[in-house]
C-alpha positions as CSV (number, residue, x, y, z in Angstrom):
1,M,6.2,4.1,15.0
2,D,4.4,3.7,11.5
3,S,5.2,4.9,8.3
4,F,4.9,4.5,4.8
5,M,6.4,6.4,1.6
6,A,5.1,6.4,-1.7
7,D,7.1,8.3,-4.7
8,V,4.2,10.6,-6.2
9,T,6.8,12.7,-8.4
10,D,4.8,12.2,-11.8
11,I,1.3,11.8,-9.9
12,D,-1.0,14.8,-9.6
13,A,-1.3,14.3,-5.8
14,N,-2.0,16.5,-2.9
15,I,-2.1,16.3,1.1
16,G,-5.8,14.6,2.0
17,D,-6.0,12.6,-1.1
18,E,-7.3,9.2,-1.0
19,V,-4.5,6.3,-1.4
20,I,-4.9,2.8,-2.7
21,I,-2.0,0.8,-2.2
22,F,-3.4,-2.6,-3.6
23,D,-6.3,-2.5,-6.2
24,N,-5.1,-5.3,-8.6
25,E,-5.0,-3.2,-11.4
26,N,-2.2,-0.7,-11.1
27,I,-0.3,-3.0,-8.8
28,T,-1.0,-6.1,-6.8
29,L,-0.1,-7.3,-3.6
30,E,2.1,-10.2,-5.3
31,E,4.0,-7.3,-7.1
32,Y,4.4,-5.2,-4.0
33,A,5.9,-8.2,-2.2
34,K,8.4,-9.1,-4.9
35,A,9.5,-5.5,-5.3
36,S,10.2,-5.5,-1.5
37,N,11.6,-8.8,-1.4
38,G,9.0,-10.2,0.8
39,I,6.0,-12.5,0.4
40,T,2.5,-11.3,0.3
41,Y,1.5,-12.6,3.9
42,E,4.4,-10.5,5.1
43,M,3.1,-7.6,3.5
44,I,-0.2,-7.7,5.0
45,S,0.4,-9.2,8.4
46,T,3.4,-6.4,9.0
47,I,0.7,-3.7,8.7
48,S,-0.3,-2.1,12.3
49,K,-3.7,-2.7,13.9
50,R,-3.7,1.4,14.3
51,V,-3.9,1.6,10.5
52,P,-7.4,2.1,9.4
53,R,-8.9,-0.6,6.8
54,N,-11.6,0.0,4.4
55,F,-12.7,-3.2,2.8
56,I,-14.8,-2.6,-0.4
57,D,-16.2,-5.5,-2.4
């Protein structure tokens, strides 16, 4: 099972809204890894192949 949870208590968010996880402005992959007590490679490599990816230049 794939799952991801985000606390949006203080954010104006609705079901179906676009979600950006790593944007290097609000949170970097390095900050996410540190908060999760992990490393950057682990954060990326553990995302299942079933999760769609959209890469933006």
